C-alpha positions as CSV (number, residue, x, y, z in Angstrom):
1,M,-53.0,75.9,-4.9
2,K,-51.0,77.9,-2.3
3,T,-47.4,76.7,-1.7
4,Y,-44.4,77.6,0.3
5,K,-40.9,78.2,-1.1
6,L,-38.3,75.5,-0.2
7,T,-34.9,76.9,-0.4
8,L,-31.5,75.5,0.5
9,K,-31.1,77.8,3.7
10,S,-29.5,76.8,7.0
11,T,-32.9,76.6,8.6
12,R,-34.3,74.2,6.0
13,L,-31.2,72.1,6.8
14,C,-31.9,72.1,10.4
15,R,-35.2,70.6,9.7
16,L,-33.5,68.0,7.6
17,G,-31.4,67.1,10.6
18,H,-34.4,66.8,12.7
19,Y,-36.0,64.5,10.1
20,V,-33.1,62.2,10.2
21,A,-32.7,62.4,14.0
22,S,-36.3,61.5,14.6
23,G,-36.4,58.6,12.3
24,C,-33.1,57.1,13.7
25,L,-34.4,57.7,17.2
26,I,-37.4,55.5,16.6
27,I,-35.2,52.8,14.9
28,A,-32.7,52.9,17.7
29,G,-35.4,52.8,20.4
30,A,-37.0,49.8,18.6
31,S,-33.9,47.9,18.5
32,L,-33.3,48.3,22.3
33,T,-36.9,47.1,23.2
34,S,-38.8,43.9,22.8
35,S,-42.4,45.1,22.1
36,T,-43.1,48.5,23.5
37,T,-42.5,50.9,20.7
38,S,-44.9,51.1,17.7
39,A,-44.3,54.6,16.3
40,A,-43.2,54.8,12.8
41,P,-40.6,57.1,11.5
42,P,-41.6,60.0,9.4
43,Q,-42.5,59.0,5.5
44,E,-39.3,59.5,3.5
45,P,-39.1,63.0,1.8
46,V,-38.6,63.2,-1.9
47,V,-35.9,65.4,-3.6
48,A,-36.4,68.0,-6.3
49,R,-34.4,66.9,-9.5
50,V,-34.7,70.4,-10.9
51,E,-35.5,74.0,-10.0
52,M,-39.6,74.4,-10.2
53,K,-42.0,77.0,-9.9
54,L,-45.2,76.4,-7.8
55,T,-48.1,78.4,-8.8
56,D,-51.3,79.7,-7.3
57,G,-53.4,80.0,-10.4
58,E,-51.5,82.2,-12.9
59,K,-49.2,83.7,-10.0
60,V,-45.9,82.1,-9.4
61,A,-46.2,81.5,-5.6
62,D,-42.9,79.9,-4.8
63,V,-39.9,78.3,-6.3
64,I,-38.4,74.8,-5.4
65,E,-34.6,74.5,-5.9
66,K,-32.8,71.5,-7.2
67,G,-31.9,69.2,-4.1
68,D,-34.6,70.6,-2.0
69,L,-36.3,68.0,0.3
70,L,-40.0,67.9,-0.1
71,T,-42.4,66.6,2.6
72,V,-44.8,63.9,1.0
73,I,-48.3,63.7,2.4
74,E,-49.8,61.8,-0.4
75,E,-48.4,59.9,-3.4
76,R,-50.7,59.8,-6.5
77,D,-50.3,58.2,-9.9
78,N,-48.3,61.1,-11.6
79,D,-47.3,63.3,-8.7
80,Y,-46.6,63.9,-5.0
81,V,-48.8,66.1,-2.8
82,I,-46.4,68.0,-0.6
83,L,-46.8,69.8,2.7
84,T,-45.2,73.2,3.0
85,H,-43.9,74.8,6.1
86,D,-47.2,77.0,6.5
87,G,-49.4,74.0,6.2
88,S,-50.4,74.5,2.6
89,R,-50.4,71.7,-0.1
90,G,-48.8,71.6,-3.6
91,A,-48.3,69.1,-6.2
92,V,-45.1,68.0,-7.8
93,D,-44.9,65.9,-10.9
94,K,-43.1,62.6,-10.3
95,V,-40.7,63.1,-13.1
96,N,-39.3,66.3,-11.3
97,A,-38.6,64.4,-7.9
98,V,-36.8,61.3,-6.6
99,R,-37.1,59.3,-3.5
100,L,-34.2,60.3,-0.9
101,A,-32.5,57.0,-1.5
102,E,-32.2,57.9,-5.3
103,S,-30.7,61.3,-4.8
104,T,-27.0,60.9,-4.4
105,D,-26.2,61.9,-7.7
106,I,-28.2,65.2,-7.4
107,Y,-26.2,66.0,-4.3
108,T,-23.0,65.0,-5.9
109,D,-23.6,67.4,-8.6
110,L,-24.5,70.2,-6.2
111,I,-21.2,69.5,-4.2
112,E,-19.0,69.7,-7.4
113,R,-20.6,73.0,-8.1
114,N,-20.2,74.4,-4.7
115,P,-17.1,72.5,-3.1
116,D,-17.1,74.9,-0.1
117,E,-20.7,74.5,0.8
118,G,-21.0,72.0,3.6
119,R,-24.6,71.8,3.7
120,F,-24.7,70.0,0.4
121,L,-22.7,67.3,1.9
122,T,-25.1,66.9,4.9
123,L,-27.8,66.4,2.4
124,R,-26.0,63.8,0.5
125,A,-25.3,62.2,4.0
126,S,-29.0,61.9,4.3
127,A,-29.2,60.0,1.0
128,W,-26.6,57.7,2.0
129,W,-28.4,57.1,5.1
130,A,-31.6,56.1,3.2
131,L,-29.4,53.6,1.3
132,G,-28.1,52.2,4.5
133,K,-24.5,53.4,3.9
134,S,-23.7,54.8,7.4
135,E,-20.2,55.0,6.8
136,K,-20.5,57.2,3.7
137,A,-22.9,59.3,5.8
138,V,-20.3,60.0,8.4
139,E,-17.6,60.7,5.8
140,D,-19.7,63.4,4.3
141,F,-20.7,65.0,7.7
142,D,-16.8,64.8,8.7
143,Q,-16.1,66.7,5.6
144,A,-19.1,69.2,6.0
145,I,-17.8,70.1,9.5
146,K,-14.2,70.5,8.3
147,L,-15.5,73.1,5.8
148,G,-17.0,75.0,8.7
149,Y,-20.6,73.7,8.6
150,K,-21.2,73.3,12.3
151,E,-24.9,73.5,12.9
152,P,-26.1,71.5,15.9
153,H,-28.0,69.0,13.8
154,A,-24.8,68.1,12.0
155,Y,-23.2,66.8,15.0
156,S,-26.6,65.1,16.1
157,S,-27.0,63.4,12.8
158,R,-23.4,62.5,12.6
159,G,-23.9,60.9,16.0
160,L,-26.8,58.8,14.6
161,F,-24.6,57.5,12.0
162,H,-21.9,56.7,14.4
163,A,-24.2,54.9,16.6
164,A,-25.6,52.8,13.6
165,I,-22.1,51.5,12.9
166,G,-21.2,50.8,16.7
167,N,-19.0,53.9,17.2
168,F,-20.8,54.6,20.5
169,D,-18.1,56.9,22.1
170,K,-18.0,59.0,19.0
171,A,-21.7,59.1,19.0
172,I,-21.8,60.4,22.6
173,A,-19.0,63.0,21.7
174,D,-21.2,64.3,18.9
175,Y,-24.5,64.5,21.0
176,N,-22.4,66.3,23.5
177,M,-21.5,68.8,21.1
178,A,-25.0,69.2,19.7
179,L,-26.2,69.9,23.2
180,E,-23.4,72.4,24.0
181,L,-24.4,74.4,20.5
182,D,-28.0,73.9,21.4
183,P,-28.8,73.2,25.1
184,E,-32.6,73.4,24.5
185,S,-32.7,70.6,21.9
186,I,-34.0,67.3,23.2
187,A,-33.2,65.2,20.0
188,P,-29.4,64.7,21.0
189,L,-30.7,63.9,24.8
190,I,-33.0,61.1,23.6
191,N,-30.3,59.7,21.1
192,R,-27.7,59.8,23.4
193,A,-29.9,57.8,25.9
194,A,-30.5,55.1,23.2
195,V,-26.7,54.9,22.9
196,Y,-26.3,54.6,26.8
197,M,-29.0,51.9,26.5
198,A,-27.1,50.0,24.0
199,Q,-24.0,50.2,26.2
200,G,-25.7,49.1,29.2
201,E,-25.4,52.5,30.9
202,V,-29.1,52.5,32.0
203,E,-28.8,55.0,34.7
204,K,-27.3,57.5,32.3
205,A,-30.1,56.7,29.9
206,I,-32.7,57.2,32.6
207,K,-31.2,60.7,33.4
208,D,-31.3,61.8,29.8
209,Y,-35.0,60.6,29.4
210,T,-35.8,62.5,32.4
211,A,-34.2,65.5,31.2
212,A,-36.1,65.3,27.9
213,L,-39.3,64.9,29.7
214,K,-39.0,68.2,31.5
215,S,-39.5,69.6,28.0
216,K,-42.2,67.1,27.1
217,P,-43.7,65.9,30.3
218,A,-46.5,64.0,28.9
219,N,-44.9,62.6,25.8
220,A,-45.8,58.9,25.5
221,S,-42.8,57.9,23.6
222,L,-40.3,59.4,26.1
223,L,-42.3,57.9,28.8
224,R,-42.3,54.4,27.3
225,Q,-38.5,54.7,26.7
226,R,-37.8,55.8,30.2
227,A,-40.0,52.8,31.4
228,I,-37.7,50.5,29.3
229,A,-34.8,52.0,31.0
230,L,-36.2,51.7,34.4
231,K,-37.1,48.1,33.9
232,A,-33.5,47.4,32.8
233,A,-32.3,49.2,36.0
234,G,-34.6,46.8,38.0
235,K,-36.8,49.9,39.1
236,L,-39.9,48.1,38.4
237,D,-42.2,50.2,40.5
238,Q,-41.0,53.4,38.7
239,A,-41.5,51.7,35.3
240,I,-45.1,50.8,36.1
241,E,-45.5,54.6,37.1
242,D,-44.5,55.7,33.8
243,F,-46.7,53.2,32.0
244,D,-49.6,54.2,34.2
245,S,-48.9,58.0,33.1
246,I,-49.2,56.9,29.4
247,L,-52.5,55.0,30.2
248,Q,-53.8,58.0,31.9
249,A,-53.7,60.0,28.8
250,N,-54.7,57.0,26.5
251,E,-56.2,53.9,28.2
252,K,-55.9,52.0,24.9
253,D,-52.3,52.3,24.5
254,V,-51.4,48.6,23.8
255,D,-47.9,48.8,24.1
256,A,-48.1,50.5,27.6
257,I,-50.5,48.0,28.8
258,S,-48.5,45.0,27.5
259,G,-45.3,46.5,29.0
260,R,-46.9,47.0,32.3
261,G,-48.3,43.5,32.3
262,Y,-44.7,42.1,31.7
263,I,-43.2,44.0,34.7
264,Y,-46.2,42.5,36.7
265,F,-45.0,39.0,35.5
266,Q,-41.5,40.0,36.8
267,Q,-42.8,41.0,40.1
268,G,-44.8,37.7,40.5
269,N,-48.0,39.8,40.3
270,H,-49.5,37.2,38.1
271,E,-53.2,38.3,38.6
272,A,-52.3,41.9,37.5
273,A,-50.5,40.4,34.5
274,V,-53.5,38.4,33.6
275,K,-55.6,41.4,33.6
276,D,-53.2,43.5,31.5
277,F,-52.8,40.9,29.0
278,S,-56.4,40.2,28.8
279,R,-57.0,43.9,28.1
280,V,-54.5,43.5,25.3
281,I,-56.3,40.7,23.8
282,E,-59.6,42.9,23.9
283,L,-57.9,45.6,21.9
284,T,-55.9,43.4,19.6
285,P,-57.4,39.9,19.6
286,E,-54.9,38.7,16.9
287,S,-52.0,39.1,19.3
288,A,-50.3,35.7,19.7
289,V,-47.8,37.3,22.3
290,A,-50.6,38.4,24.4
291,F,-52.2,34.9,24.5
292,N,-49.0,33.3,25.2
293,N,-48.1,35.6,28.1
294,R,-51.5,35.4,29.6
295,G,-51.2,31.8,29.3
296,Y,-48.0,31.7,31.2
297,N,-49.4,33.8,34.0
298,Q,-52.5,31.6,34.1
299,F,-50.4,28.7,34.6
300,Q,-48.6,30.4,37.5
301,L,-52.0,30.9,39.1
302,G,-52.8,27.2,38.9
303,N,-55.2,27.8,36.1
304,A,-53.6,25.1,33.7
305,A,-56.8,24.6,31.6
306,D,-57.1,28.3,30.9
307,A,-53.4,28.4,30.1
308,L,-53.5,25.6,27.8
309,A,-56.4,27.2,25.9
310,D,-54.2,30.4,25.6
311,Y,-51.1,28.5,24.4
312,D,-53.2,26.7,21.8
313,K,-54.8,30.1,20.7
314,A,-51.3,31.7,20.3
315,I,-50.2,28.9,18.2
316,E,-53.2,28.9,16.1
317,L,-52.5,32.7,15.3
318,A,-48.7,32.2,15.0
319,P,-48.0,28.5,14.1
320,Q,-44.3,29.2,14.3
321,Y,-44.3,30.7,17.8
322,G,-41.6,28.8,19.3
323,L,-41.9,29.9,22.9
324,A,-45.7,29.2,22.9
325,L,-44.8,25.7,21.5
326,Q,-42.3,25.2,24.3
327,N,-44.7,26.3,27.0
328,R,-47.4,24.2,25.7
329,A,-44.9,21.2,25.7
330,W,-44.2,21.9,29.4
331,L,-47.9,22.2,30.5
332,L,-48.7,19.0,28.6
333,T,-45.8,17.3,30.4
334,T,-46.0,18.5,34.0
335,A,-49.5,19.8,34.7
336,E,-50.6,18.8,38.1
337,D,-54.1,18.0,36.7
338,T,-53.2,14.6,35.1
339,S,-56.2,14.9,32.9
340,L,-54.4,17.6,31.0
341,R,-51.1,15.7,30.4
342,D,-50.5,14.4,27.0
343,P,-47.0,13.2,26.7
344,A,-47.3,12.3,22.9
345,K,-48.7,15.9,22.1
346,A,-46.0,17.4,24.3
347,I,-43.4,15.7,22.2
348,E,-45.0,16.9,19.0
349,S,-45.1,20.7,20.4
350,A,-41.4,20.4,21.6
351,K,-40.3,19.1,18.3
352,A,-42.0,21.8,16.5
353,A,-40.2,24.3,18.9
354,C,-36.9,22.6,18.5
355,E,-37.0,22.7,14.5
356,L,-37.7,26.3,14.7
357,S,-34.6,26.9,16.9
358,D,-32.7,24.5,14.7
359,Y,-32.2,22.5,18.0
360,S,-30.1,25.4,19.6
361,N,-32.4,26.6,22.3
362,L,-31.9,24.8,25.7
363,G,-35.4,25.4,26.8
364,D,-36.8,23.6,23.7
365,L,-34.4,20.8,24.2
366,S,-35.2,20.4,27.9
367,A,-39.0,20.4,27.0
368,L,-38.4,17.8,24.4
369,A,-36.3,15.6,26.9
370,A,-39.0,15.9,29.6
371,A,-41.9,15.0,27.3
372,F,-40.0,11.9,26.1
373,A,-39.5,10.8,29.8
374,A,-43.2,11.4,30.7
375,D,-44.1,9.2,27.6
376,G,-41.7,6.5,29.2
377,K,-39.1,6.9,26.4
378,F,-36.2,7.2,28.6
379,E,-33.6,6.3,26.0
380,E,-34.6,9.4,23.9
381,A,-35.1,11.7,27.0
382,I,-31.4,10.7,28.0
383,G,-30.2,11.5,24.6
384,W,-31.7,15.1,24.5
385,Q,-30.8,15.6,28.1
386,E,-27.1,14.8,27.4
387,K,-27.3,17.8,24.7
388,V,-28.7,20.0,27.5
389,V,-25.8,19.1,29.8
390,E,-23.3,19.7,27.1
391,N,-24.4,23.1,26.3
392,A,-25.9,24.6,29.8
393,P,-24.1,27.4,31.1
394,E,-22.1,26.8,34.3
395,P,-24.9,27.9,36.7
396,H,-27.3,25.4,35.4
397,Q,-25.1,22.6,34.9
398,E,-25.9,20.8,38.3
399,F,-29.6,20.9,37.7
400,A,-29.3,19.7,34.2
401,K,-27.0,16.9,35.4
402,K,-29.7,15.9,38.1
403,I,-32.4,15.7,35.7
404,L,-30.2,13.6,33.4
405,Q,-29.7,11.3,36.4
406,R,-33.4,11.1,36.9
407,Y,-33.9,9.9,33.2
408,Q,-31.1,7.5,33.7
409,D,-33.0,6.0,36.7
410,K,-36.1,6.0,34.6
411,K,-37.8,8.7,36.5
412,P,-39.7,11.7,35.0
413,F,-38.9,15.4,35.2
414,S,-39.1,17.2,38.4
415,A,-38.4,21.0,39.0
416,N,-37.1,19.9,42.6
417,P,-35.2,16.8,41.9
418,D,-33.7,16.6,45.4
419,E,-37.0,16.9,47.0
420,A,-38.5,14.3,44.5
421,D,-35.8,11.7,45.3
422,V,-36.3,12.0,49.0
423,A,-40.2,11.9,48.5
424,S,-39.9,8.9,46.2
425,E,-37.7,7.1,48.7
426,N,-40.4,7.4,51.4
427,D,-43.3,6.8,49.2
428,P,-42.7,5.6,45.6
429,S,-46.2,6.6,44.6
430,K,-45.0,10.2,44.8
431,D,-42.4,9.8,42.1
432,D,-44.2,12.0,39.6
433,V,-43.5,15.1,37.5
434,A,-43.7,18.4,39.0
435,T,-44.2,21.9,37.8
436,A,-41.8,23.0,35.0
437,T,-40.4,26.4,34.6
438,Q,-41.7,28.2,31.7
439,S,-41.3,31.7,30.4
440,G,-43.3,34.5,29.0
441,S,-42.2,36.4,25.8
């Protein structure tokens, strides 16, 4: 079987840096978004425990040295199938390799034997990373760089570790150095953009994503990340354009459809949002989030029965989906179509949401109070609304207090309490619940 020689040379180590950078990039991106990234990091490589000879028949084709990183494409009972740099495949016995997270002792031995070789420290840093010990990884990169190992990936990878422990300024400094050493590399740009997003510097993030897209103009992951940044910057039309670009290349990209649907919701374009979330449901019929989000937009369009069906389906798929439970409680409490109102079921749904949030979510508490009021149980409604008033942020205090006053006056919830009070003074028959504020996920 043809194999490829994997030796501890600087070019090999650069690829290690790219492995770490790519993996962390995806993690960082995921940490900065709600539901628009689904790519998985590369499979964790394994590390050679000893020097090995790989053969092609009776001929020794290549030699794997102790500490080499081996790219695994298949794991079998007794061996790993590895992919070499030229695309060939080889097999390595499992007794001769360990997973990256188990390789620190191997690299420590190599470091002790080669105390002036910084590259071994960078290899051990990747093992610390796999163990989740970012601070130790940073220490190894610090020492490697002090020893003179100043490859671009050393700074880029150390930047990732700094970002992981919240040292954002140091991370950016490392990405800047990596770009100074290798201006053509896009990994530091992308990772720096992720740090900017974490810092709320969305315009800087947009600039970095745009620069990276010049090298990879049709890259769906970069377009998705920039769309997220554009959305955070309030540039919703531009974010839609990026999602549209993704969908032109792949009309079944669920994350892009869902991301665009959410922006349509933000813009108040509920018909377009319903269309996108319906498409998501076609492609992923088990998506509770898509049903909840379509239900919310259906409700905004006045299609309360369809919205209720969507909420019910979302809860069927995910019984502990707190937001769907809250949304259903509001609908059952406030629907203009009185035939859909069911205060008792609303109380049940709101209680379930409150239990999931440990009675700490103000939206859940508000829904529970409103449901009790709709059921004529004003004492309970007052008790829960008092908790809302007690914990509501300043901008919402006045509204919360007006709702509390309504319950104290034995009146049901109204989204416009002032108008409702005026209307009921002129015509008591109009003292009825109004549409509540719900939210998508």
